[in-house]
N, C-alpha and C positions, 0 to 999 in steps of 0.2 A: 258876308262870309257864311257858308253853309254850316249848319249844325248837324250833330248826329241825328237829331229828330228829323231834320230835312231829308237826310239821306235815307233813313229808314222809311220815310213816307214816300220818297220818290221811287223806290223799288217795288212798292205794293201793286198787286193786280186785283184779285178779288178779296184780298185781306180787308178786314174791317177796322184794324188798328195797327199802328207801327209796333214792331217787336224789338225791344231794346233791353239788354241786361248788362249790368256793370257791377263788378266786385273789386274791392280793394284787397291787396295782398301784401302782407308784411314779409319782406325779404331781408333778413338780417336786421339792420337798424333802419332800413328804408321802407317806405310804403309805396308800392306800385299799384297798377290797376290792370284789369282785363275787362274789355268791353266788347259786346257783340251785338250785331243787328241781323235780322233775317226776314225773309218774306216767304209765304207759302200758306195756302188754305185749301187747295184742291189738287187733284192728281198727286197725292202724297202717299208714297209707298217706298220702302227702302231700296237703295241702290240707284234708282233713277226716278227721283221725285222732282216735281216742279218747285224747287226750293233753291234759294240763294242765301248764303250765310257768310258774313264777313266779321272776323274777330281781330281786334288790335290790342297790343299791350306795349307798355314802355319798359318792360322787364327784359333784361339781357338773358338769353337762353341759347344754348347750342342748337344749330339748325336741325341736326339729326334727332336730337332729343325732343325738340318741339314737334317735329313731324310724327315721331313715334307716339308721343303723348296725345296728339290730336287724333290719330287713328284709333287708339285704344278707347278714347272718350266717345268717338262717333259710333263705335260698334254697339254701345249700350244706350245710346240716346237717339240721334237722328236715324239710325238704322233699326230702331225699335218703335217706330211710330207709323201709323197708317190712318188716313182719313177715309179713303175710298177704294184702296187696293189698286188704283191706276198709277201707271208710271209715265215718265216724260223724258225728254232728252236734255232737260235743263236742271242740272243737279250739281251744286257747287258748295263746298265749305272751304274757306280760306282763312288762315291765321297769319298775322304779321306781328313781329316783335322788333321794335327799333332800338332797344337797349338804352334809351335815354335816361332811365332811372340811374344808370351808372353803377349798378351792382356787378359783382363778378359773374361771368357767364355761367348759367346753371347747366349742369349735366345730371345724368341719372344718379351719380354718386354724391351730388351736392346735398347739404343738409336742408336746403330750401326746396329741393325738388318735389317732395311729397306735398308741401303746401301749395306750390304752383300747380301741380297735377290735379289736386283736389279742387282748386279754384277754377281751373279751366273746365273740368268736368261739370261743376255746378253751373257755370255760365251756359254751357252747351245744353245741359239737361233742362234748365229753365227755358231756354229758347225753344227747344223741341216741344216742351209742354205748351208753350204759347201757340205754336203752330196747330196742335191738336185742338186746343180750346177755341181757336178761330177757324176750325174746319168749316167748309162751305155749308151753310144752313144748320150747323150743329147747335144743339141746345144743352148737350151733356158731354162731360169729359169722363172717359172710362179707362180705367186701368185693369188690364187682364194679367193676373199672376198665375202661372202654372208652376207648381212645385211637385216634388216627389217623382220627378222624371228620371229616366236612366242616364240621360246626358243633357248637357246644356242645349245641344242642337235639337234634341227631341222636345225639350221644354219650349224653346223658341218657336219651333214649327207648329206645335199644338196651340200656343198662344196666338200666333198669327192666323191660324185657321179660324179660331173663334172671333178674333178682332176684325177679320175681313168678311165675316158672314153677314150678308144683307139681312137675313132673317133675325139674327141676333141683334143687329144694330137697330132695326125697326122695332123690335120688341122693347129695347131700352127706351126708345123714343115714346112708345105707347105705355110705359110704366107696367109692362107685362113681364113678370118673372118666369118666362117660358124656358125653363131649364132644359127641356127636350131639345130645343134648337142648339143649345151649347153642347149637349151630348152628341148630337148629329155632326156638328162641326169638328168635334174631337174625333169622331169615328172616321170621317173621311180625310183627316189630316195626314194619314199615312204613318202615324206614330203607333207603335205597338203598345196596346194597353188592354186592361180588362175592366169592362164597365162596372162589374160588381165590386170594384175596389175604389171607384171614384167618389170623392166628396166635392161638393160645389157650395161656395158661400157667396151671398150677395151682402157686401159689407160684413157684418158679424153674424148674419143670419145663415145658418146652414140649411140649405134648401134640399140638398141631396146628400144622403148618407149611405156610402157603399152602394151607389148606383140606384138607390130607392128614394122616392120623395119622402121628406120629413113632414109634409102637410103644412108647411109654414109659408105658403104662397102669399097670404095676405100681408104678413110681416115683411116678406121680401119685396112685394109691390110697393110698400112704404119706403123702402130704401131707394127704389128707382125714381122716386119723386125728387131726389136731390140732384143738384147740378154736377156734383163730383161723385162718381160711383167706382167702387172696387169690386171686381169679381175674382175670387180665388178658387182655383181648381187644383185639388190634390190627387195626383194619379196613384200615389202609394206604390211606385215602382222603383224608386231610387232616391237620390239625395240632391239632384240638380233642379234648378229653377230658372225662370226667365220672366221678365215683365215687358209687356207691350202696351203702348198707349194708343187709344183710338177714340172715336166719338160716335154719336148716334147718327142715324140717317133719316132726314126729314123731307117734307115737300119742298122746302126752300133750296135744298141741294139740286133738285130737279129744275126748279125755276132758274137758278144761277146758270146751270150748264145747258139748259135748253135755249137760252137767249144769249149765250156767251158772245157770239159774233154779230148779233143783231141788236 
């Protein structure tokens, strides 16, 4: 009989490890579970990525409620990741709930709905993080947070512009805190902003203050030697924010894709 591990391994392409996440969920007096598997390592960009994800649960939930909850979760997880900015025609996220736990069917008005919603979001978020960590040739996991934007759409657009910049990604690989490349990516993002208001942090090190270097390049270079990196960009234009997950760009990405069919 095939196991979850077998299935997760069978759908792998250039993935280096099977991606599996499972969480237990207390629904009333019963304990159910939500488990998910996915595959994806390259051609990862929102809306049409080379990604397959299958989620199963034994919790009984109304079909329309489940569909709505999945869509909400995907917007801030799988639709907020990018490995290389390339898209594909192979992009699927499916969730199935068979109700075998025997609980009363959950709706948005149910007491257990928030618990279920949060658990499903956590499963999907963890799976999306695994895809980025396993990006083709990647050595670093990078979170881009843009805050202080006028709208959520502006924040997301600016974050993706930075996350998809090859110059930013190669600088991260080379441990080079080249904040000028981040400013350039923000500038061509199409989001209205004023460079003299922008702050940029690598980890907790503020490398740009109101558009001007703080002279802390050496400290910032040290942050980039870590495998997990967070870049925070404050536009000081509003109260909206967005987070996008990406990875660095290395020689191994070229090797994988140059020889993909040979």
